[in-house]
Each structure stands twice: as structure tokens, then as C-alpha cells.
Backbone as CSV, one residue per row, in Angstrom:
resi,resn,N_x,N_y,N_z,CA_x,CA_y,CA_z,C_x,C_y,C_z
1,MET,15.419,34.179,-164.254,14.263,34.900,-164.798,13.981,34.411,-166.216
2,THR,12.717,34.212,-166.545,12.342,33.723,-167.859,12.417,34.844,-168.883
3,GLY,13.118,34.567,-169.978,13.210,35.553,-171.037,11.925,35.637,-171.827
4,GLN,11.592,36.836,-172.284,10.350,37.031,-173.035,10.319,38.401,-173.690
5,ILE,9.461,38.523,-174.696,9.121,39.825,-175.245,8.027,40.424,-174.368
6,LEU,8.242,41.619,-173.886,7.265,42.306,-173.048,6.313,43.168,-173.870
7,MET,6.845,43.783,-174.900,6.062,44.658,-175.777,6.750,44.699,-177.125
8,SER,5.943,44.779,-178.173,6.452,45.052,-179.515,5.745,46.310,-179.994
9,ALA,6.511,47.292,-180.442,5.948,48.630,-180.624,6.415,49.281,-181.919
10,ILE,5.659,50.292,-182.325,6.014,51.197,-183.419,6.220,52.577,-182.800
11,ALA,7.322,53.231,-183.127,7.603,54.549,-182.559,7.903,55.562,-183.656
12,SER,7.410,56.770,-183.470,7.676,57.853,-184.418,9.109,58.341,-184.285
13,HIS,9.689,58.697,-185.439,11.023,59.308,-185.410,11.086,60.534,-186.317
14,SER,9.954,61.194,-186.527,9.985,62.376,-187.384,11.145,63.287,-186.967
15,PRO,11.983,63.707,-187.915,13.102,64.579,-187.539,12.636,65.911,-186.966
16,ARG,11.380,66.238,-187.199,10.852,67.506,-186.690,10.608,67.466,-185.181
17,ILE,10.736,66.278,-184.567,10.682,66.199,-183.108,12.055,65.845,-182.538
18,GLY,13.085,65.987,-183.368,14.437,65.667,-182.923,14.899,66.515,-181.753
19,ILE,14.498,67.779,-181.738,14.735,68.670,-180.602,13.365,69.142,-180.140
20,GLU,12.942,68.701,-178.980,11.573,68.933,-178.541,11.212,70.412,-178.518
21,ALA,12.120,71.253,-178.075,11.828,72.678,-177.961,11.526,73.318,-179.314
22,ASN,12.016,72.705,-180.386,11.815,73.265,-181.725,10.697,72.580,-182.498
23,ALA,10.033,71.611,-181.884,9.024,70.828,-182.595,7.789,71.676,-182.903
24,PRO,7.183,71.468,-184.063,5.980,72.236,-184.429,4.760,71.775,-183.641
25,ASP,3.775,72.640,-183.555,2.565,72.326,-182.800,1.851,71.093,-183.347
26,PHE,1.918,70.873,-184.669,1.154,69.761,-185.234,1.721,68.390,-184.861
27,LEU,2.878,68.364,-184.204,3.444,67.091,-183.740,3.484,66.989,-182.213
28,ARG,2.882,67.947,-181.521,2.904,67.902,-180.049,2.158,66.679,-179.511
29,GLY,1.079,66.287,-180.174,0.347,65.103,-179.732,1.142,63.830,-179.919
30,VAL,1.967,63.790,-180.968,2.847,62.639,-181.187,3.913,62.590,-180.100
31,ILE,4.470,63.739,-179.749,5.480,63.778,-178.684,4.888,63.295,-177.364
32,LYS,3.678,63.750,-177.045,3.024,63.277,-175.818,2.885,61.758,-175.835
33,GLY,2.578,61.221,-177.010,2.461,59.782,-177.136,3.789,59.069,-176.961
34,SER,4.859,59.680,-177.448,6.197,59.098,-177.271,6.539,58.991,-175.792
35,TYR,6.287,60.056,-175.064,6.542,60.027,-173.615,5.646,59.000,-172.921
36,ALA,4.360,58.960,-173.327,3.418,58.034,-172.680,3.814,56.585,-172.931
37,MET,4.203,56.260,-174.167,4.637,54.892,-174.435,5.929,54.594,-173.679
38,GLY,6.768,55.603,-173.554,7.981,55.417,-172.767,7.686,55.065,-171.319
39,ARG,6.699,55.735,-170.728,6.331,55.416,-169.342,5.805,53.986,-169.235
40,ALA,5.048,53.563,-170.259,4.547,52.184,-170.262,5.701,51.190,-170.364
41,ILE,6.677,51.501,-171.193,7.850,50.628,-171.331,8.639,50.584,-170.032
42,GLN,8.863,51.724,-169.436,9.630,51.768,-168.188,8.934,50.956,-167.096
43,ALA,7.604,50.998,-167.068,6.849,50.262,-166.047,7.003,48.756,-166.208
44,LEU,7.306,48.301,-167.408,7.512,46.875,-167.656,8.870,46.381,-167.148
45,GLU,9.763,47.308,-166.860,11.107,47.016,-166.347,11.873,46.049,-167.253
46,PRO,12.056,46.428,-168.517,12.799,45.555,-169.429,14.292,45.540,-169.096
47,ASP,14.932,44.445,-169.478,16.391,44.362,-169.358,17.075,45.066,-170.521
48,VAL,16.390,45.104,-171.662,16.988,45.699,-172.856,15.882,46.115,-173.822
49,ILE,16.124,47.209,-174.529,15.288,47.628,-175.649,16.034,47.272,-176.927
50,VAL,15.361,46.573,-177.829,15.908,46.316,-179.160,15.176,47.243,-180.124
51,LEU,15.910,48.150,-180.740,15.296,49.118,-181.653,15.826,48.901,-183.064
52,GLN,14.902,48.742,-184.002,15.252,48.623,-185.414,14.854,49.913,-186.112
53,SER,15.840,50.592,-186.685,15.599,51.887,-187.300,15.427,51.770,-188.804
54,ALA,14.405,52.437,-189.320,14.206,52.515,-190.767,15.280,53.358,-191.437
55,HIS,16.081,54.072,-190.647,17.115,54.936,-191.214,18.520,54.363,-191.079
56,TRP,18.681,53.204,-190.453,19.949,52.491,-190.538,19.737,51.450,-191.628
57,VAL,20.089,51.815,-192.842,19.799,50.985,-194.007,21.026,50.135,-194.351
58,THR,20.832,48.822,-194.401,21.896,47.921,-194.830,21.466,47.256,-196.137
59,THR,22.455,46.790,-196.889,22.164,46.215,-198.199,21.982,44.704,-198.135
60,PHE,22.958,43.999,-197.562,22.951,42.545,-197.588,22.757,41.905,-196.213
61,THR,23.289,42.544,-195.183,23.496,41.898,-193.891,22.642,42.538,-192.812
62,TRP,22.163,41.697,-191.889,21.482,42.199,-190.691,22.546,42.476,-189.631
63,TYR,22.793,43.759,-189.378,23.788,44.144,-188.380,23.111,44.474,-187.053
64,VAL,23.797,44.098,-185.968,23.291,44.303,-184.614,24.404,44.964,-183.799
65,THR,24.080,46.049,-183.085,25.113,46.716,-182.292,25.480,45.877,-181.069
66,CYS,26.791,45.733,-180.873,27.305,44.951,-179.741,28.310,45.767,-178.933
67,GLN,28.131,47.080,-178.925,28.974,47.934,-178.094,28.466,47.947,-176.649
68,ALA,29.389,48.065,-175.716,29.012,48.120,-174.305,28.366,49.458,-173.952
69,HIS,28.673,50.480,-174.743,28.111,51.807,-174.475,27.918,52.533,-175.797
70,HIS,26.838,53.279,-175.871,26.543,54.109,-177.045,26.747,55.567,-176.641
71,ARG,27.691,56.195,-177.279,27.987,57.592,-176.912,28.347,58.349,-178.185
72,GLY,27.756,59.527,-178.352,28.063,60.316,-179.532,27.132,61.496,-179.661
73,ALA,27.059,62.050,-180.855,26.161,63.159,-181.171,25.468,62.827,-182.483
74,CYS,24.142,62.888,-182.476,23.362,62.518,-183.652,23.192,63.722,-184.575
75,VAL,23.552,63.526,-185.823,23.327,64.509,-186.877,22.441,63.852,-187.932
76,SER,21.380,64.527,-188.310,20.550,64.030,-189.406,21.203,64.408,-190.720
77,ASP,21.599,63.392,-191.503,22.238,63.715,-192.771,21.267,64.336,-193.758
78,GLU,19.963,64.046,-193.627,18.993,64.611,-194.564,18.477,65.975,-194.117
79,LEU,18.511,66.243,-192.790,18.023,67.521,-192.262,18.948,67.986,-191.132
80,PRO,20.198,68.332,-191.458,21.150,68.702,-190.400,20.796,69.995,-189.677
81,ASP,19.909,70.794,-190.271,19.479,72.000,-189.560,18.508,71.657,-188.430
82,LEU,17.796,70.533,-188.557,16.856,70.137,-187.513,17.529,69.320,-186.409
83,ILE,18.473,68.473,-186.788,19.207,67.665,-185.802,20.689,67.850,-186.108
84,PRO,21.311,68.911,-185.545,22.662,69.296,-185.950,23.796,68.642,-185.163
85,GLY,23.436,67.823,-184.174,24.472,67.188,-183.359,24.031,67.112,-181.911
86,VAL,23.009,66.292,-181.649,22.429,66.184,-180.306,23.082,64.999,-179.591
87,PRO,23.614,65.219,-178.382,24.358,64.149,-177.713,23.465,63.037,-177.171
88,TYR,24.017,61.833,-177.128,23.376,60.690,-176.478,24.450,59.903,-175.736
89,ASP,24.029,59.224,-174.681,24.974,58.495,-173.826,24.182,57.396,-173.110
90,ARG,24.173,56.201,-173.702,23.318,55.116,-173.218,24.099,53.814,-173.116
91,PRO,23.725,52.954,-172.158,24.357,51.638,-172.086,23.891,50.743,-173.224
92,GLY,24.795,49.872,-173.671,24.440,48.833,-174.630,24.337,47.500,-173.912
93,ASP,24.216,46.435,-174.679,24.170,45.080,-174.126,24.824,44.139,-175.133
94,PRO,26.163,44.111,-175.157,26.848,43.286,-176.156,26.542,41.799,-176.030
95,ALA,26.279,41.318,-174.823,25.964,39.898,-174.654,24.645,39.559,-175.357
96,PHE,23.619,40.395,-175.152,22.357,40.134,-175.836,22.513,40.318,-177.339
97,GLY,23.268,41.332,-177.751,23.492,41.535,-179.177,24.087,40.308,-179.833
98,ALA,25.027,39.666,-179.150,25.655,38.456,-179.687,24.646,37.318,-179.787
99,VAL,23.790,37.169,-178.788,22.752,36.125,-178.825,21.795,36.383,-179.989
100,LEU,21.469,37.649,-180.232,20.566,37.987,-181.335,21.206,37.660,-182.680
101,VAL,22.473,37.972,-182.841,23.165,37.623,-184.091,23.132,36.115,-184.309
102,ASP,23.383,35.358,-183.256,23.333,33.892,-183.372,21.936,33.409,-183.738
103,ALA,20.903,34.049,-183.174,19.523,33.663,-183.482,19.188,33.948,-184.943
104,LEU,19.697,35.048,-185.473,19.487,35.369,-186.884,20.195,34.346,-187.777
105,LYS,21.430,34.020,-187.421,22.172,33.045,-188.211,21.521,31.665,-188.156
106,ALA,20.915,31.334,-187.011,20.237,30.038,-186.877,19.068,29.916,-187.847
107,LYS,18.545,31.049,-188.315,17.454,31.042,-189.292,17.984,31.112,-190.722
108,GLY,19.304,30.985,-190.874,19.905,31.017,-192.197,20.072,32.405,-192.760
109,LEU,19.970,33.431,-191.917,20.085,34.815,-192.370,21.520,35.312,-192.233
110,LEU,21.898,36.211,-193.116,23.222,36.814,-193.078,23.220,37.887,-191.986
111,ALA,23.996,37.676,-190.944,23.971,38.585,-189.792,25.379,38.708,-189.206
112,GLU,25.696,39.897,-188.705,27.008,40.148,-188.113,26.883,41.155,-186.973
113,ARG,27.891,41.148,-186.120,27.956,42.113,-185.032,28.553,43.437,-185.526
114,ASN,28.002,44.522,-185.035,28.595,45.849,-185.237,29.313,46.189,-183.933
115,THR,30.640,46.180,-183.956,31.430,46.418,-182.745,32.316,47.654,-182.842
116,THR,32.275,48.360,-183.961,33.189,49.482,-184.130,32.917,50.595,-183.118
117,GLU,33.957,51.125,-182.553,33.807,52.220,-181.586,33.487,53.536,-182.278
118,HIS,33.594,53.571,-183.585,33.368,54.812,-184.332,31.938,54.931,-184.850
119,TYR,31.128,53.922,-184.608,29.755,53.951,-185.126,28.940,55.040,-184.433
120,LYS,28.143,55.780,-185.228,27.270,56.829,-184.695,25.822,56.536,-185.085
121,TRP,24.909,56.896,-184.201,23.492,56.622,-184.419,22.891,57.502,-185.511
122,ASP,22.000,56.915,-186.287,21.137,57.662,-187.193,19.993,58.278,-186.385
123,TYR,19.276,59.208,-186.999,18.228,59.880,-186.209,17.022,58.983,-185.964
124,GLY,16.822,57.960,-186.797,15.737,57.018,-186.535,15.955,56.215,-185.266
125,THR,17.197,56.115,-184.850,17.525,55.484,-183.571,17.442,56.497,-182.434
126,PHE,18.057,57.641,-182.647,18.154,58.635,-181.577,16.809,59.235,-181.173
127,VAL,16.013,59.652,-182.168,14.819,60.443,-181.868,13.840,59.728,-180.936
128,PRO,13.394,58.505,-181.245,12.409,57.898,-180.334,12.962,57.599,-178.954
129,LEU,14.232,57.197,-178.867,14.777,56.802,-177.568,14.862,57.968,-176.592
130,GLN,15.022,59.188,-177.093,15.108,60.317,-176.168,13.786,60.546,-175.431
131,TYR,12.693,60.060,-176.023,11.384,60.170,-175.381,11.000,58.898,-174.637
132,LEU,11.354,57.752,-175.207,10.970,56.480,-174.582,11.724,56.230,-173.290
133,ASP,12.954,56.697,-173.218,13.771,56.515,-172.013,14.627,57.760,-171.803
134,PRO,14.010,58.858,-171.386,14.735,60.136,-171.292,15.879,60.137,-170.288
135,THR,15.871,59.217,-169.328,16.985,59.149,-168.371,18.163,58.364,-168.927
136,GLN,18.013,57.776,-170.111,19.086,57.015,-170.762,19.603,55.895,-169.858
137,ARG,18.678,55.181,-169.237,19.032,54.152,-168.263,18.968,52.736,-168.816
138,ILE,17.966,52.438,-169.657,17.728,51.073,-170.125,18.742,50.720,-171.209
139,PRO,19.434,49.596,-171.097,20.367,49.184,-172.158,19.656,49.044,-173.502
140,VAL,20.388,49.395,-174.563,19.817,49.417,-175.904,20.694,48.608,-176.857
141,VAL,20.047,47.780,-177.665,20.680,47.111,-178.799,19.930,47.562,-180.038
142,THR,20.647,48.038,-181.047,19.984,48.528,-182.247,20.278,47.616,-183.429
143,MET,19.366,47.656,-184.403,19.462,46.830,-185.608,19.259,47.690,-186.849
144,GLY,19.934,47.318,-187.911,19.663,47.932,-189.192,18.459,47.294,-189.861
145,THR,18.100,47.838,-191.024,17.013,47.303,-191.823,17.570,46.974,-193.203
146,CYS,17.478,45.727,-193.598,18.101,45.243,-194.831,17.156,45.447,-196.009
147,VAL,17.593,46.217,-197.005,16.712,46.545,-198.124,16.524,45.369,-199.085
148,MET,17.401,44.380,-199.031,17.237,43.223,-199.909,16.312,42.165,-199.308
149,ALA,15.876,42.382,-198.082,14.976,41.430,-197.419,13.525,41.737,-197.787
150,ASP,12.748,40.681,-198.050,11.323,40.878,-198.259,10.603,40.853,-196.911
151,LEU,9.294,41.041,-196.926,8.553,41.132,-195.672,8.581,39.821,-194.894
152,ASP,8.599,38.700,-195.592,8.668,37.416,-194.890,9.979,37.268,-194.131
153,GLU,11.077,37.692,-194.764,12.368,37.632,-194.061,12.370,38.569,-192.859
154,CYS,11.818,39.753,-193.033,11.758,40.701,-191.916,10.934,40.146,-190.762
155,TYR,9.851,39.441,-191.093,9.044,38.798,-190.056,9.897,37.793,-189.285
156,GLN,10.714,37.029,-189.993,11.583,36.049,-189.343,12.643,36.723,-188.466
157,VAL,13.041,37.921,-188.839,13.955,38.681,-187.976,13.280,38.986,-186.643
158,GLY,11.996,39.341,-186.695,11.251,39.554,-185.453,11.162,38.286,-184.624
159,VAL,10.950,37.148,-185.287,10.932,35.871,-184.567,12.292,35.626,-183.911
160,ALA,13.365,35.994,-184.594,14.707,35.825,-184.021,14.900,36.690,-182.775
161,VAL,14.322,37.885,-182.772,14.377,38.726,-181.571,13.684,38.007,-180.420
162,ARG,12.526,37.415,-180.693,11.806,36.639,-179.694,12.641,35.455,-179.206
163,ASP,13.260,34.743,-180.157,14.090,33.591,-179.799,15.275,34.009,-178.923
164,ALA,15.874,35.156,-179.250,17.010,35.643,-178.469,16.587,36.006,-177.047
165,ALA,15.384,36.564,-176.912,14.872,36.873,-175.571,14.741,35.593,-174.755
166,LEU,14.171,34.554,-175.367,13.978,33.284,-174.659,15.319,32.660,-174.282
167,LYS,16.272,32.650,-175.230,17.557,31.996,-174.978,18.383,32.739,-173.944
168,SER,18.319,34.069,-173.973,19.148,34.877,-173.062,18.566,34.989,-171.671
169,GLY,17.255,34.711,-171.536,16.592,34.900,-170.256,16.292,36.348,-169.945
170,LYS,16.339,37.215,-170.995,16.132,38.641,-170.756,14.734,39.091,-171.165
171,ARG,14.278,40.107,-170.456,12.977,40.727,-170.699,13.197,41.860,-171.711
172,VAL,12.576,41.717,-172.890,12.918,42.550,-174.039,11.705,43.336,-174.520
173,VAL,11.928,44.602,-174.832,10.957,45.417,-175.572,11.522,45.642,-176.962
174,PHE,10.730,45.327,-177.982,11.143,45.590,-179.367,10.455,46.853,-179.862
175,VAL,11.221,47.721,-180.514,10.680,48.968,-181.056,11.034,49.060,-182.533
176,ALA,10.017,49.163,-183.373,10.198,49.462,-184.788,10.113,50.972,-184.951
177,SER,11.228,51.600,-185.258,11.255,53.046,-185.446,10.899,53.335,-186.897
178,SER,9.652,53.726,-187.114,9.148,53.849,-188.483,7.871,54.667,-188.507
179,ALA,7.682,55.387,-189.608,6.373,55.969,-189.882,5.450,54.871,-190.385
180,LEU,4.170,55.183,-190.480,3.205,54.307,-191.139,3.180,54.709,-192.619
181,SER,2.069,55.211,-193.128,2.060,55.666,-194.524,3.148,56.728,-194.715
182,HIS,3.738,56.744,-195.922,4.977,57.521,-196.065,5.127,58.066,-197.487
183,LYS,4.031,58.551,-198.056,4.098,59.183,-199.373,4.406,60.658,-199.153
184,LEU,5.683,60.997,-199.218,6.147,62.307,-198.772,5.852,63.415,-199.775
185,VAL,5.656,64.616,-199.206,5.472,65.835,-199.988,6.309,66.935,-199.338
186,ARG,6.548,68.010,-200.085,7.369,69.107,-199.557,6.499,70.124,-198.813
187,ALA,5.890,69.669,-197.742,5.061,70.531,-196.891,5.055,69.891,-195.506
188,PRO,5.799,70.441,-194.553,5.977,69.778,-193.255,4.679,69.418,-192.550
189,GLU,3.661,70.263,-192.664,2.419,70.058,-191.908,1.405,69.190,-192.665
190,ALA,1.759,68.689,-193.843,0.799,67.965,-194.671,0.474,66.595,-194.088
191,TRP,-0.811,66.254,-194.118,-1.294,64.952,-193.668,-1.212,63.947,-194.812
192,PRO,-1.199,62.654,-194.479,-1.447,61.658,-195.528,-2.835,61.888,-196.110
193,THR,-3.086,61.342,-197.286,-4.431,61.433,-197.849,-5.428,60.752,-196.905
194,LYS,-6.686,61.099,-197.034,-7.706,60.482,-196.183,-7.719,58.961,-196.361
195,GLU,-7.488,58.507,-197.603,-7.464,57.071,-197.864,-6.299,56.406,-197.140
196,HIS,-5.156,57.058,-197.135,-3.988,56.485,-196.462,-4.134,56.552,-194.942
197,GLN,-4.731,57.624,-194.440,-4.997,57.690,-192.997,-5.891,56.529,-192.567
198,LYS,-6.908,56.241,-193.364,-7.802,55.139,-193.019,-7.048,53.811,-192.976
199,LEU,-6.172,53.589,-193.944,-5.418,52.342,-193.967,-4.467,52.258,-192.773
200,ASP,-3.866,53.383,-192.388,-3.032,53.398,-191.179,-3.849,52.953,-189.965
201,HIS,-5.042,53.520,-189.838,-5.883,53.178,-188.685,-6.437,51.755,-188.782
202,ASP,-6.691,51.297,-189.997,-7.120,49.901,-190.160,-6.037,48.949,-189.672
203,TYR,-4.786,49.262,-189.985,-3.680,48.414,-189.534,-3.599,48.402,-188.008
204,MET,-3.709,49.578,-187.391,-3.669,49.631,-185.927,-4.851,48.907,-185.303
205,THR,-6.002,48.951,-185.970,-7.174,48.226,-185.463,-6.910,46.726,-185.424
206,LEU,-6.253,46.209,-186.449,-5.900,44.787,-186.467,-4.938,44.458,-185.321
207,LEU,-3.974,45.329,-185.077,-3.052,45.106,-183.962,-3.810,45.113,-182.640
208,GLY,-4.717,46.063,-182.493,-5.470,46.173,-181.251,-6.354,44.976,-180.986
209,ALA,-6.804,44.323,-182.052,-7.657,43.138,-181.909,-6.833,41.865,-181.763
210,GLY,-5.506,41.999,-181.822,-4.652,40.822,-181.710,-4.682,39.935,-182.942
211,LYS,-5.122,40.481,-184.075,-5.233,39.697,-185.317,-3.918,39.779,-186.078
212,LEU,-2.913,39.095,-185.562,-1.563,39.222,-186.096,-1.435,38.637,-187.496
213,ALA,-2.017,37.462,-187.717,-1.932,36.842,-189.039,-2.626,37.708,-190.082
214,GLU,-3.772,38.284,-189.712,-4.484,39.169,-190.630,-3.696,40.448,-190.874
215,ALA,-3.042,40.968,-189.822,-2.213,42.165,-189.976,-1.056,41.894,-190.931
216,ARG,-0.476,40.691,-190.828,0.632,40.348,-191.735,0.142,40.279,-193.184
217,ARG,-1.013,39.686,-193.418,-1.552,39.626,-194.784,-1.909,41.024,-195.283
218,PHE,-2.493,41.826,-194.396,-2.869,43.203,-194.738,-1.643,44.001,-195.179
219,LEU,-0.509,43.748,-194.539,0.719,44.501,-194.822,1.162,44.333,-196.270
220,ASP,0.869,43.193,-196.885,1.291,42.941,-198.264,0.691,43.937,-199.252
221,THR,-0.522,44.404,-199.000,-1.142,45.387,-199.883,-1.068,46.806,-199.313
222,TYR,-1.161,46.911,-197.995,-1.116,48.216,-197.320,0.220,48.911,-197.544
223,ALA,1.323,48.178,-197.424,2.648,48.794,-197.530,2.876,49.435,-198.897
224,PRO,2.651,48.723,-200.009,2.872,49.383,-201.299,1.848,50.469,-201.616
225,GLU,0.612,50.294,-201.153,-0.428,51.285,-201.446,-0.113,52.626,-200.797
226,THR,0.353,52.613,-199.553,0.570,53.859,-198.803,2.039,54.249,-198.717
227,LYS,2.912,53.471,-199.366,4.356,53.713,-199.308,4.860,53.681,-197.869
228,VAL,4.379,52.705,-197.068,4.848,52.572,-195.683,6.371,52.667,-195.659
229,GLU,6.887,53.368,-194.682,8.333,53.602,-194.634,9.115,52.294,-194.710
230,MET,10.168,52.304,-195.486,11.029,51.148,-195.745,10.235,49.948,-196.231
231,GLY,9.156,50.224,-196.968,8.370,49.160,-197.562,7.654,48.275,-196.561
232,GLY,7.522,48.748,-195.321,6.854,47.962,-194.281,7.768,46.962,-193.592
233,ARG,9.061,47.007,-193.882,9.981,46.025,-193.305,10.003,46.070,-191.784
234,ASN,10.034,47.269,-191.227,10.077,47.391,-189.767,8.777,46.919,-189.125
235,LEU,7.647,47.179,-189.795,6.366,46.711,-189.268,6.295,45.190,-189.298
236,ALA,6.876,44.578,-190.327,6.892,43.116,-190.392,7.739,42.537,-189.263
237,THR,8.856,43.167,-188.945,9.690,42.699,-187.839,8.945,42.823,-186.521
238,MET,8.227,43.927,-186.376,7.424,44.139,-185.171,6.406,43.021,-184.977
239,LEU,5.777,42.595,-186.081,4.817,41.495,-185.998,5.513,40.181,-185.664
240,GLY,6.671,39.946,-186.261,7.393,38.706,-186.014,7.777,38.503,-184.565
241,ALA,8.048,39.605,-183.870,8.409,39.500,-182.450,7.250,38.972,-181.610
242,LEU,6.034,39.027,-182.157,4.836,38.546,-181.456,4.377,37.189,-181.987
243,ASP,5.170,36.578,-182.827,4.778,35.351,-183.531,4.220,34.288,-182.591
244,GLY,3.070,33.736,-182.997,2.500,32.593,-182.293,1.705,32.912,-181.048
245,LEU,1.639,34.168,-180.672,0.920,34.521,-179.447,-0.579,34.665,-179.722
246,PRO,-1.422,34.126,-178.861,-2.874,34.242,-179.060,-3.362,35.645,-178.734
247,ALA,-4.458,36.025,-179.370,-5.020,37.359,-179.165,-5.334,37.631,-177.704
248,ALA,-5.712,36.584,-176.970,-6.083,36.767,-175.568,-4.921,37.267,-174.718
249,ARG,-3.701,37.076,-175.184,-2.535,37.510,-174.404,-2.001,38.869,-174.857
250,LEU,-2.633,39.478,-175.839,-2.123,40.716,-176.414,-3.020,41.895,-176.075
251,SER,-2.399,42.993,-175.742,-3.132,44.214,-175.448,-2.496,45.364,-176.223
252,GLY,-3.196,45.844,-177.252,-2.662,46.916,-178.083,-3.199,48.272,-177.681
253,ALA,-2.355,49.287,-177.793,-2.784,50.643,-177.436,-2.012,51.665,-178.254
254,GLU,-2.735,52.681,-178.713,-2.085,53.834,-179.320,-1.829,54.858,-178.230
255,TYR,-0.640,55.395,-178.212,-0.245,56.362,-177.195,-0.211,57.748,-177.829
256,GLY,-0.921,58.686,-177.196,-0.958,60.035,-177.738,-1.786,60.099,-179.008
257,GLU,-1.361,60.955,-179.919,-2.130,61.214,-181.126,-1.385,60.746,-182.374
258,TYR,-2.167,60.452,-183.384,-1.662,60.208,-184.740,-1.471,61.574,-185.377
259,GLY,-0.324,61.792,-186.012,-0.070,63.119,-186.556,0.664,63.091,-187.880
260,PRO,0.762,64.272,-188.532,1.360,64.365,-189.862,2.816,64.819,-189.813
261,SER,3.551,64.477,-190.840,4.874,65.050,-191.068,5.209,64.862,-192.542
262,SER,5.057,65.923,-193.303,5.398,65.917,-194.731,4.669,64.824,-195.507
263,GLY,3.406,64.612,-195.179,2.596,63.633,-195.882,2.639,62.239,-195.303
264,ALA,3.457,62.024,-194.283,3.557,60.715,-193.637,2.687,60.673,-192.386
265,GLY,2.279,59.452,-192.014,1.494,59.257,-190.805,2.369,58.763,-189.667
266,HIS,2.373,59.468,-188.557,3.226,59.138,-187.418,2.389,58.857,-186.175
267,THR,2.783,57.851,-185.431,2.134,57.556,-184.162,3.062,56.709,-183.317
268,ASN,2.622,56.400,-182.122,3.304,55.478,-181.218,2.291,54.420,-180.795
269,TYR,2.592,53.178,-181.126,1.647,52.089,-180.876,2.395,50.905,-180.278
270,GLY,1.886,50.383,-179.164,2.534,49.260,-178.519,1.576,48.099,-178.276
271,VAL,2.051,46.887,-178.515,1.305,45.679,-178.189,2.023,45.010,-177.019
272,THR,1.366,45.029,-175.865,1.923,44.444,-174.650,1.446,43.018,-174.497
273,ILE,2.339,42.148,-174.036,2.002,40.741,-173.825,1.592,40.551,-172.375
274,GLN,0.428,39.992,-172.184,-0.110,39.794,-170.835,0.415,38.499,-170.237
């Protein structure tokens, strides 16, 4: 089977949807979108989901999980009352994780395997996956986000994900677990400013039109202006996974609704490769 990227996506991980039964009404449309994008991903029948979390923060090194199984209970260190210890039990893919580490190193990047049996997921990893694959069936490889990397390096990380898919022969979905605009305030139901909402939608419009190079240039000003989560690093990786593909082969879609969480803009957006 020919390896390829099937979809590159952005997924919401607002901690306020960490337990669906407790989620506020203003995020119900985002949750519907999480489930809808999950159904689209499942229909693609990927061999593995590669998820990069904005909340697994690394300083120097790009770490990739290479455990055969992910099992534990997720606690949000910033909001333990919202996510106090929710269990997860999912297969990993250590073989693909190893290929991805090699692909990162081939680009001259500092990368290592995370193999410790004591590692536990952050909520940026746990929250979207419970909606994208509620049966916990699809193997998952997760990645940290390196704060010392600039957007160009993050883009190359996305290219490495693509390269690993090709080399391994596996069908891969990449998920950037990240908010869009992220200028936070102490009010859970608060929306981003109207100006920031427009920029969020402008970015999605570029994705929908398959204008990847323009989206990458846009990110240089959009990310600092709206305080995109993790400085836009995850969005840059998402773009890199689509590197070199013509617009005619790309189909972008927003799933569900765009919604607020403490001044941040949250949505679920996927670019499928035809």
C-alpha cells in the first residue's frame, strides 16, 4: 500500500469539552464538529493518527511517542477541576514513531523517541482524540511542540510527517491540536475580538482555497497579531504536512461551528487530499 497523508487537520482541545457531559452550551457546536471531523477521519481508514499537541511543550527536542500502547488517566494541570483524571486506552505505533524520528533527524532536527512507560498524556492530546476516535481503535503517535523552533522549522516538521508516511507505506492523518486566535481573558464564554475572529476565518478561507503558500505567509503576521496558540507552531506543522500539493488535490472543510473559550477561537478544520 502506498504511504500518504490523507488529511491534515486542526482540532479543538478546549479543556471545557474535556468531559462532554459537563461542557457548556457555547461549545456544543464545537463538540459536534469534533465528532463530525472524526467520522470523516474514520471514513478515510487511516493506519495511524499523528497528533501534535500545543500542550506537550518541549524546549529543545522534537519528541515522538513510540509506545505500543497508550494507557492512563488524563489530568489537566491548569484546570484539574475540569479534567480530574479521565481514562484513555489506545494503541500506539512504535514502528511509525521510529520512522518519524528518523525523518526529523534527516532534516537536521533534534529529535528523539519517547519510550517511557510512565509517560501520561496532556489534555491537548486527550481531549480531541476522545471525539475524533471515540472507540479508541486507530493507532496514535503523538508529538510535542518545541518552543525554540520558529515557524519555518515547524513547517519542516510537517514535511517530515509527510516523508515518514511515504517511507513507511502508511496512510496517515495529521492533527494539530490547537486553538486559532488565543488572546485569553478570565471569562469562559468570551469570544475573540471581532478583528481576531475575522483573521481566524481569513486563515480558514485560505486553507479552503488550497492556497497553502499564501496561508504560510499569512501565518507570519496572523499568529502574533491574534496570539495564535503556541505562536502558530502547530498550524505551521499542519501546513507542512501538505507541502507541495496542488490546490486541485485539496479539499478543505470546517466541521461544526467556530466557538469561543476564554477569548480564544476554537474550531475543527480538515484539509483532505483527493
